[in-house]
ROSE-4610 file (N, C-alpha, C; in Angstrom, 1 decimal, always signed):
// ROSE-4610
residu = [X/X/X/X/X/X/X/X/X/X/X/X/X/X/X/X/X/X/X/X/X/X/X/X/X/X/X/X/X/X/X/X/X/X/X/X/X/X/X/X/X/X/X/X/X/X/X/X/X/X/X/X/X/X/X/X/X/X/X/X/X/X/X/X/X/X/X/X/X/X/X/X/X/X/X/X/X/X/X/X/X/X/X/X/X/X/X/X/X/X/X/X/X/X/X/X/X/X/X/X/X/X/X/X/X/X/X/X/X/X/X/X/X/X/X/X/X/X/X/X/X/X/X/X/X/X/X/X/X/X/X/X/X/X/X/X/X/X/X/X/X/X/X/X/X/X/X/X/X/X/X/X/X/X/X/X/X/X/X/X/X/X/X/X/X/X/X/X/X/X/X/X/X/X/X/X/X/X/X/X/X/X/X/X/X/X/X/X/X/X/X/X/X/X/X/X/X/X/X/X/X/X/X/X/X/X/X/X/X/X/X/X/X/X/X/X/X/X/X/X/X/X/X/X/X/X/X/X/X/X/X/X/X/X/X/X/X/X/X/X/X/X/X/X/X/X/X/X/X/X/X/X/X/X/X/X/X/X/X/X/X/X/X/X/X/X/X/X/X/X/X/X/X/X/X/X/X/X/X/X/X/X/X/X/X/X/X/X/X/X/X/X/X/X/X/X/X/X/X/X/X/X/X/X/X/X/X/X/X/X/X/X/X/X/X/X/X/X/X/X/X/X/X/X/X/X/X/X/X/X/X/X/X/X/X/X/X/X/X/X/X/X/X/X/X/X/X/X/X/X/X/X/X/X/X/X/X/X/X/X/X/X/X/X/X/X/X/X/X/X/X/X/X/X/X/X/X/X/X/X/X/X/X/X/X/X/X/X/X/X/X/X/X/X/X/X/X/X/X/X/X/X/X/X/X/X/X/X/X/X/X/X/X/X/X/X/X/X/X/X/X/X/X/X/X/X/X/X/X/X/X/X/X/X/X/X/X/X/X/X/X/X/X/X/X/X/X/X/X/X/X/X/X/X/X/X/X/X/X/X/X/X/X/X/X/X/X/X/X/X/X/X/X/X/X/X/X/X/X/X/X/X/X/X/X/X/X/X/X/X/X/X/X/X/X/X/X/X]
num = [1/1/1/2/2/2/3/3/3/4/4/4/5/5/5/6/6/6/7/7/7/8/8/8/9/9/9/10/10/10/11/11/11/12/12/12/13/13/13/14/14/14/15/15/15/16/16/16/17/17/17/18/18/18/19/19/19/20/20/20/21/21/21/22/22/22/23/23/23/24/24/24/25/25/25/26/26/26/27/27/27/28/28/28/29/29/29/30/30/30/31/31/31/32/32/32/33/33/33/34/34/34/35/35/35/36/36/36/37/37/37/38/38/38/39/39/39/40/40/40/41/41/41/42/42/42/43/43/43/44/44/44/45/45/45/46/46/46/47/47/47/48/48/48/49/49/49/50/50/50/51/51/51/52/52/52/53/53/53/54/54/54/55/55/55/56/56/56/57/57/57/58/58/58/59/59/59/60/60/60/61/61/61/62/62/62/63/63/63/64/64/64/65/65/65/66/66/66/67/67/67/68/68/68/69/69/69/70/70/70/71/71/71/72/72/72/73/73/73/74/74/74/75/75/75/76/76/76/77/77/77/78/78/78/79/79/79/80/80/80/81/81/81/82/82/82/83/83/83/84/84/84/85/85/85/86/86/86/87/87/87/88/88/88/89/89/89/90/90/90/91/91/91/92/92/92/93/93/93/94/94/94/95/95/95/96/96/96/97/97/97/98/98/98/99/99/99/100/100/100/101/101/101/102/102/102/103/103/103/104/104/104/105/105/105/106/106/106/107/107/107/108/108/108/109/109/109/110/110/110/111/111/111/112/112/112/113/113/113/114/114/114/115/115/115/116/116/116/117/117/117/118/118/118/119/119/119/120/120/120/121/121/121/122/122/122/123/123/123/124/124/124/125/125/125/126/126/126/127/127/127/128/128/128/129/129/129/130/130/130/131/131/131/132/132/132/133/133/133/134/134/134/135/135/135/136/136/136/137/137/137/138/138/138/139/139/139/140/140/140/141/141/141/142/142/142/143/143/143/144/144/144/145/145/145/146/146/146/147/147/147/148/148/148/149/149/149/150/150/150/151/151/151/152/152/152/153/153/153/154/154/154/155/155/155/156/156/156/157/157/157/158/158/158/159/159/159/160/160/160/161/161/161/162/162/162/163/163/163/164/164/164/165/165/165/166/166/166]
x = [+92.1/+93.1/+94.3/+94.4/+95.4/+96.8/+97.5/+98.6/+99.7/+99.9/+100.1/+101.9/+102.2/+104.2/+104.0/+103.4/+103.7/+102.5/+101.3/+101.2/+101.2/+100.8/+100.8/+100.6/+98.6/+98.4/+99.2/+100.4/+100.7/+102.5/+102.5/+103.3/+103.5/+102.5/+102.2/+101.0/+100.9/+99.8/+99.6/+98.8/+99.1/+99.3/+100.2/+99.5/+98.6/+97.9/+97.4/+98.2/+99.9/+100.6/+101.2/+100.5/+101.2/+101.5/+101.0/+101.2/+102.4/+102.8/+103.7/+103.7/+104.2/+103.6/+105.2/+105.4/+105.5/+104.7/+106.2/+105.8/+107.0/+105.7/+106.6/+106.5/+108.4/+108.0/+107.8/+107.6/+107.1/+108.6/+109.7/+110.3/+110.8/+110.1/+110.4/+108.7/+108.1/+107.1/+107.7/+108.4/+108.0/+107.0/+107.3/+106.2/+106.5/+106.1/+106.3/+105.2/+105.7/+104.8/+102.9/+103.0/+101.9/+101.0/+102.5/+101.9/+103.3/+102.3/+103.4/+103.5/+105.0/+105.7/+105.4/+105.1/+104.7/+105.6/+105.3/+106.3/+107.3/+109.0/+109.5/+110.3/+111.2/+111.6/+111.6/+112.9/+113.5/+111.7/+111.3/+109.9/+109.0/+107.9/+107.4/+107.1/+106.8/+106.4/+104.9/+104.4/+103.1/+102.7/+101.9/+102.1/+100.1/+100.8/+99.5/+99.2/+98.0/+98.3/+96.6/+97.3/+96.1/+94.5/+95.7/+94.9/+93.7/+94.1/+93.0/+92.5/+92.9/+92.2/+92.3/+94.3/+94.3/+95.1/+95.2/+96.0/+96.6/+98.2/+98.7/+99.6/+99.8/+100.8/+101.8/+103.3/+103.9/+104.5/+104.4/+105.2/+106.5/+107.5/+109.0/+108.7/+108.8/+108.1/+109.2/+109.0/+108.7/+108.1/+106.9/+106.8/+105.1/+105.2/+104.5/+104.4/+103.1/+103.1/+102.7/+103.6/+103.3/+104.0/+104.6/+105.6/+104.3/+103.2/+102.3/+101.5/+100.2/+99.6/+100.3/+101.1/+101.3/+101.0/+101.6/+101.1/+100.0/+98.7/+97.7/+96.9/+97.2/+96.6/+96.7/+98.1/+98.3/+97.9/+98.0/+97.1/+95.4/+94.6/+93.8/+93.1/+94.2/+94.3/+94.4/+95.0/+95.5/+94.1/+93.2/+91.8/+91.0/+90.6/+89.6/+90.4/+91.0/+91.4/+91.2/+91.5/+91.4/+90.4/+89.7/+88.1/+89.1/+89.8/+90.1/+89.0/+88.7/+88.1/+88.3/+89.7/+90.8/+91.3/+92.0/+93.6/+94.0/+95.4/+96.1/+97.0/+97.2/+97.8/+98.6/+100.2/+100.7/+101.8/+100.9/+101.5/+102.8/+103.6/+104.2/+104.9/+105.8/+107.1/+106.8/+105.1/+104.5/+104.7/+104.6/+104.9/+103.5/+102.8/+101.5/+101.1/+100.4/+99.4/+99.8/+100.9/+100.8/+99.0/+98.9/+97.2/+97.3/+98.3/+97.3/+97.1/+97.6/+97.6/+96.7/+95.5/+94.6/+93.9/+93.5/+92.2/+92.2/+93.5/+93.7/+93.2/+93.3/+93.0/+91.4/+90.4/+89.1/+88.4/+89.3/+88.5/+88.8/+89.9/+90.6/+90.0/+91.4/+91.6/+90.1/+89.1/+88.1/+86.8/+86.4/+85.4/+86.1/+87.4/+87.7/+87.1/+88.3/+87.9/+87.5/+85.8/+84.6/+84.4/+84.2/+82.9/+83.8/+85.0/+85.8/+85.0/+84.8/+84.1/+84.7/+85.7/+85.9/+85.5/+86.2/+85.1/+85.8/+86.6/+87.0/+88.5/+89.6/+90.4/+91.4/+92.4/+93.0/+94.9/+94.3/+95.7/+96.5/+97.5/+98.7/+99.1/+98.9/+99.1/+100.4/+100.6/+102.0/+102.3/+103.8/+103.9/+103.9/+103.8/+104.2/+102.3/+102.6/+100.7/+99.8/+100.4/+99.9/+99.4/+100.6/+100.3/+99.2/+99.0/+98.7/+96.7/+96.6/+95.6/+94.7/+95.6/+95.4/+94.9/+95.8/+94.5/+93.1/+93.3/+91.6/+91.2/+91.2/+90.5/+89.9/+91.0/+90.2/+89.2/+90.2/+88.9/+88.3/+87.3/+86.4/+85.4/+86.0/+85.5/+84.9/+85.6/+85.2/+84.7/+84.2/+83.5/+82.0/+81.8/+81.0/+80.3/+81.7/+81.1/+80.2/+80.6/+80.0/+81.3/+82.5/+84.2/+84.3/+84.1/+84.9/+85.8/+86.2/+87.6/+88.7/+89.4/+89.9/+91.4/+92.2/+92.7/+93.6/+95.0/+96.2/+97.0/+98.2/+99.4/+100.0/+100.2/+100.7/+100.3/+101.7/+101.3/+100.8/+101.2/+101.0/+99.3/+99.1/+96.9/+96.3/+97.2/+96.1/+96.0/+96.8/+97.2/+96.1/+96.3/+96.1/+93.7/+93.9/+92.0/+91.8/+92.7/+91.6/+92.2/+92.4/+92.9/+92.1/+91.1/+89.6/+88.6/+88.4/+87.0/+87.4/+85.8/+85.5/+85.9]
y = [+82.9/+84.0/+83.3/+83.6/+83.4/+83.7/+82.9/+83.4/+84.2/+85.2/+85.7/+85.2/+85.0/+84.6/+83.5/+82.6/+80.9/+81.3/+82.0/+81.6/+81.4/+81.0/+80.9/+81.5/+82.2/+83.8/+85.1/+84.7/+86.5/+86.3/+85.4/+84.6/+85.9/+85.6/+86.4/+87.3/+88.4/+88.9/+89.8/+89.7/+90.7/+92.0/+93.1/+94.3/+94.6/+95.7/+96.1/+97.3/+97.3/+97.7/+97.2/+97.2/+96.6/+95.4/+94.1/+92.4/+92.9/+93.7/+93.8/+92.9/+92.1/+91.2/+91.5/+91.4/+91.3/+90.2/+90.0/+88.9/+89.3/+89.5/+89.3/+88.0/+86.7/+85.7/+85.9/+85.2/+85.2/+85.6/+84.8/+85.7/+87.2/+87.7/+89.7/+90.3/+89.0/+90.2/+90.0/+91.3/+91.5/+91.3/+90.6/+90.7/+90.8/+92.2/+93.7/+92.7/+93.9/+92.5/+93.4/+94.8/+94.9/+95.3/+94.3/+94.9/+93.8/+93.9/+93.3/+94.6/+94.4/+95.1/+94.4/+94.7/+94.1/+94.5/+95.3/+97.0/+97.6/+97.7/+98.5/+98.6/+100.1/+100.5/+102.1/+102.2/+103.7/+104.3/+103.9/+105.2/+105.2/+103.8/+103.6/+102.4/+102.4/+100.9/+100.8/+99.7/+99.3/+98.3/+98.5/+97.9/+97.4/+96.2/+96.0/+95.1/+96.4/+96.4/+95.2/+94.4/+93.5/+92.9/+93.8/+93.7/+95.1/+96.0/+96.9/+96.8/+95.7/+96.0/+97.1/+97.9/+99.2/+98.3/+99.0/+98.7/+100.6/+100.0/+102.0/+102.4/+103.1/+103.2/+104.6/+104.3/+105.3/+105.4/+106.9/+107.7/+107.9/+107.8/+108.6/+109.8/+110.0/+110.5/+109.7/+110.6/+109.9/+108.3/+108.5/+107.3/+107.3/+106.8/+107.3/+105.9/+106.7/+105.0/+104.0/+102.8/+101.2/+101.4/+102.1/+101.7/+101.9/+103.7/+104.1/+103.7/+102.3/+101.4/+100.1/+100.0/+98.4/+99.2/+99.9/+100.3/+99.8/+101.1/+100.9/+99.4/+98.7/+96.9/+96.6/+96.6/+95.6/+95.8/+97.1/+97.6/+96.9/+96.9/+97.0/+95.1/+94.7/+93.0/+92.7/+93.4/+92.8/+93.5/+94.2/+94.3/+93.9/+93.2/+92.6/+90.5/+90.3/+89.1/+89.4/+90.5/+90.4/+91.1/+91.9/+92.0/+93.9/+94.1/+95.6/+96.4/+97.8/+98.6/+100.6/+100.1/+101.4/+102.0/+102.5/+103.0/+104.4/+104.1/+105.1/+105.3/+107.1/+107.2/+108.1/+108.2/+108.7/+109.6/+110.8/+111.1/+113.0/+112.6/+113.3/+114.3/+112.8/+112.5/+113.2/+112.7/+112.7/+114.6/+114.9/+115.7/+116.0/+115.3/+115.4/+114.1/+113.5/+112.6/+113.1/+112.3/+112.9/+112.3/+113.3/+112.9/+111.5/+111.5/+110.0/+108.9/+109.0/+108.1/+108.6/+109.5/+110.2/+108.7/+109.6/+109.3/+107.3/+107.0/+105.3/+105.1/+105.8/+105.9/+106.1/+107.4/+107.1/+106.4/+105.3/+104.5/+102.7/+102.7/+101.5/+101.2/+101.7/+101.9/+102.4/+103.5/+103.9/+102.6/+101.9/+101.4/+100.5/+99.4/+98.4/+98.8/+99.5/+99.4/+99.9/+100.5/+101.0/+99.4/+98.8/+97.7/+96.3/+96.5/+95.8/+96.3/+97.4/+97.5/+98.8/+100.0/+101.0/+101.6/+102.3/+103.1/+103.8/+104.3/+104.7/+104.9/+106.2/+107.0/+108.4/+107.8/+109.4/+109.6/+110.8/+110.8/+112.2/+111.4/+112.4/+113.0/+114.5/+115.2/+115.5/+116.4/+116.7/+118.2/+117.8/+119.6/+120.3/+120.1/+120.6/+121.3/+122.4/+123.8/+122.2/+121.6/+121.8/+120.6/+119.2/+118.2/+118.2/+118.6/+118.8/+119.6/+120.4/+120.7/+119.6/+118.9/+117.7/+116.7/+116.0/+115.2/+115.8/+116.6/+117.6/+117.6/+117.3/+117.0/+115.8/+115.1/+113.7/+113.3/+113.8/+113.6/+113.8/+115.2/+115.7/+114.7/+114.1/+113.5/+112.2/+111.2/+110.3/+110.1/+111.5/+111.4/+111.4/+111.5/+111.3/+110.0/+109.4/+107.8/+107.0/+107.4/+107.4/+107.0/+107.7/+107.0/+108.1/+108.0/+108.6/+108.7/+110.0/+110.5/+112.7/+111.7/+113.2/+113.8/+114.5/+115.1/+115.2/+114.4/+114.9/+115.1/+116.0/+116.9/+115.4/+114.9/+113.8/+112.6/+111.5/+110.3/+109.4/+109.6/+109.4/+109.3/+110.7/+110.6/+110.3/+110.4/+109.8/+107.5/+106.9/+105.5/+105.3/+106.7/+106.3/+106.6/+107.5/+107.7/+106.5/+106.1/+104.6/+103.0/+103.2/+102.3/+102.2/+103.8/+103.5/+103.4/+103.4/+103.3/+101.0/+100.8/+99.5/+99.1]
z = [+109.7/+108.7/+107.4/+106.6/+105.7/+106.4/+106.1/+106.6/+105.1/+105.8/+104.4/+103.7/+104.9/+104.8/+103.9/+104.0/+102.6/+102.2/+101.8/+100.7/+99.4/+98.8/+97.4/+96.5/+97.1/+96.5/+96.9/+97.4/+97.8/+96.6/+95.9/+95.1/+93.9/+92.9/+91.8/+91.8/+91.3/+90.3/+89.2/+88.4/+86.9/+87.2/+86.2/+85.8/+85.3/+85.4/+83.8/+83.2/+83.6/+82.2/+81.9/+80.2/+79.0/+79.1/+80.0/+80.1/+81.1/+81.6/+82.8/+83.7/+84.2/+85.6/+86.9/+87.6/+89.0/+89.9/+90.6/+91.3/+92.6/+93.6/+94.9/+95.8/+95.5/+96.4/+97.9/+98.7/+99.6/+101.0/+100.6/+100.9/+100.8/+100.0/+99.8/+101.1/+101.3/+101.6/+103.6/+104.0/+105.6/+106.7/+107.4/+108.5/+109.2/+110.0/+111.0/+112.3/+113.6/+114.1/+114.0/+113.5/+113.5/+111.9/+110.4/+109.1/+108.3/+106.7/+106.3/+105.2/+104.5/+104.1/+102.6/+101.3/+100.6/+99.0/+98.9/+98.1/+98.6/+98.3/+98.8/+98.7/+97.5/+96.6/+96.6/+96.1/+96.4/+95.4/+95.3/+95.0/+95.3/+95.7/+96.8/+97.4/+98.8/+99.7/+99.3/+99.7/+100.3/+101.7/+102.3/+103.6/+103.2/+104.0/+104.6/+106.1/+107.0/+108.7/+108.8/+109.4/+109.0/+110.3/+111.2/+112.6/+112.7/+111.5/+111.0/+110.0/+109.1/+108.1/+106.7/+107.1/+106.4/+105.2/+104.0/+102.9/+103.4/+103.2/+102.6/+101.8/+101.7/+100.4/+100.6/+100.6/+100.3/+99.1/+98.7/+97.4/+98.2/+97.4/+97.8/+96.5/+95.8/+94.7/+93.3/+92.5/+90.7/+90.6/+90.9/+91.2/+89.7/+88.6/+87.6/+86.7/+85.7/+84.9/+85.3/+85.6/+85.6/+87.3/+87.5/+89.0/+89.5/+89.4/+90.0/+89.4/+88.6/+88.3/+89.4/+89.1/+89.8/+91.2/+91.7/+93.1/+93.9/+92.8/+93.3/+93.2/+92.2/+91.5/+92.9/+92.9/+94.3/+95.3/+95.4/+97.1/+96.7/+95.8/+95.5/+95.3/+94.6/+94.9/+96.2/+96.9/+99.4/+99.2/+99.0/+99.5/+99.8/+98.1/+97.6/+98.4/+99.1/+99.3/+100.7/+101.4/+102.7/+103.5/+102.2/+103.2/+103.8/+103.4/+104.0/+103.3/+104.4/+103.9/+104.4/+104.5/+105.0/+103.8/+102.9/+102.6/+103.1/+104.0/+104.0/+102.8/+102.3/+101.5/+102.0/+101.6/+102.4/+101.4/+100.5/+99.6/+100.2/+100.6/+101.2/+100.1/+100.2/+98.6/+97.9/+97.1/+95.9/+95.2/+93.8/+93.7/+92.8/+91.7/+90.9/+91.0/+90.3/+89.9/+88.2/+87.5/+85.9/+85.7/+84.8/+84.2/+83.8/+82.8/+82.5/+83.5/+84.4/+85.9/+86.5/+86.7/+87.7/+86.0/+84.8/+84.1/+84.8/+84.6/+84.7/+86.7/+87.1/+88.5/+88.5/+88.1/+87.9/+86.7/+86.1/+84.7/+85.5/+86.3/+86.6/+88.3/+89.2/+90.5/+91.4/+91.1/+92.0/+91.7/+91.0/+90.4/+91.8/+90.5/+91.8/+92.9/+94.3/+94.9/+96.0/+95.6/+96.2/+95.5/+94.7/+94.8/+96.1/+96.1/+97.1/+98.9/+98.7/+100.3/+100.5/+99.8/+99.9/+100.6/+102.1/+103.1/+103.7/+103.7/+105.0/+104.5/+103.6/+102.8/+104.5/+104.1/+104.4/+104.4/+104.0/+102.8/+103.4/+103.8/+104.1/+102.5/+102.0/+101.5/+101.0/+99.7/+99.8/+100.0/+99.5/+100.4/+99.1/+98.0/+96.6/+97.0/+96.6/+96.2/+95.4/+94.3/+93.5/+93.5/+94.4/+94.7/+95.7/+96.2/+98.2/+97.2/+96.4/+96.1/+94.9/+94.1/+93.5/+94.6/+95.5/+96.4/+97.2/+97.3/+98.1/+96.9/+95.9/+94.7/+94.5/+94.3/+94.6/+96.1/+97.1/+98.2/+98.0/+97.5/+97.8/+96.2/+95.3/+94.6/+95.0/+95.8/+96.8/+98.0/+98.5/+99.5/+99.0/+96.8/+96.6/+96.1/+96.4/+96.5/+97.3/+98.5/+99.5/+100.7/+100.2/+101.1/+102.0/+103.0/+103.9/+104.0/+103.7/+103.0/+104.5/+104.8/+105.8/+105.3/+105.4/+105.1/+105.9/+106.0/+107.4/+107.1/+107.7/+107.3/+108.0/+109.3/+110.5/+109.9/+109.4/+108.8/+110.0/+111.4/+112.6/+113.2/+113.4/+113.4/+112.8/+111.0/+110.1/+110.0/+110.6/+111.3/+112.2/+112.9/+114.6/+113.7/+113.0/+113.4/+112.3/+111.3/+110.4/+111.3/+112.0/+113.3/+114.1/+114.5/+115.5/+114.4/+113.8/+113.0/+113.1/+113.3/+112.7/+111.8]
């Protein structure tokens, strides 16, 4: 298995936002016993749980435009690279997805992760009614693509369920 802490593959990745480039030096990838922290800033976090092959993002609020797209693009890259089939969306603190980001997700991110083998998605929905409704609509859309999607209000329950799927 690839050693994520020392691999040059994790040093940088291309972004889809106006040629913006972001790099994650190896020293910035934190390895916990059960997960890697790939991105962690005031707006978002991205984790990889290698033992369960789960990509896990957390939106902390105000994550729009390039920040949102970089988060999902980086997650897609890790999904492709490591054969992950599961995604955990912790959107409890997300208000709504901006219309242009939603369109980008449908056009770019969705087809990419489905091609990569995306099979299981657990969404911890936002507290806002509009954000919750929006995520439920997305869940229904991805079910039509063959992704098993469930909505949760509890992060640990969502993670436990994904961990139980082979």
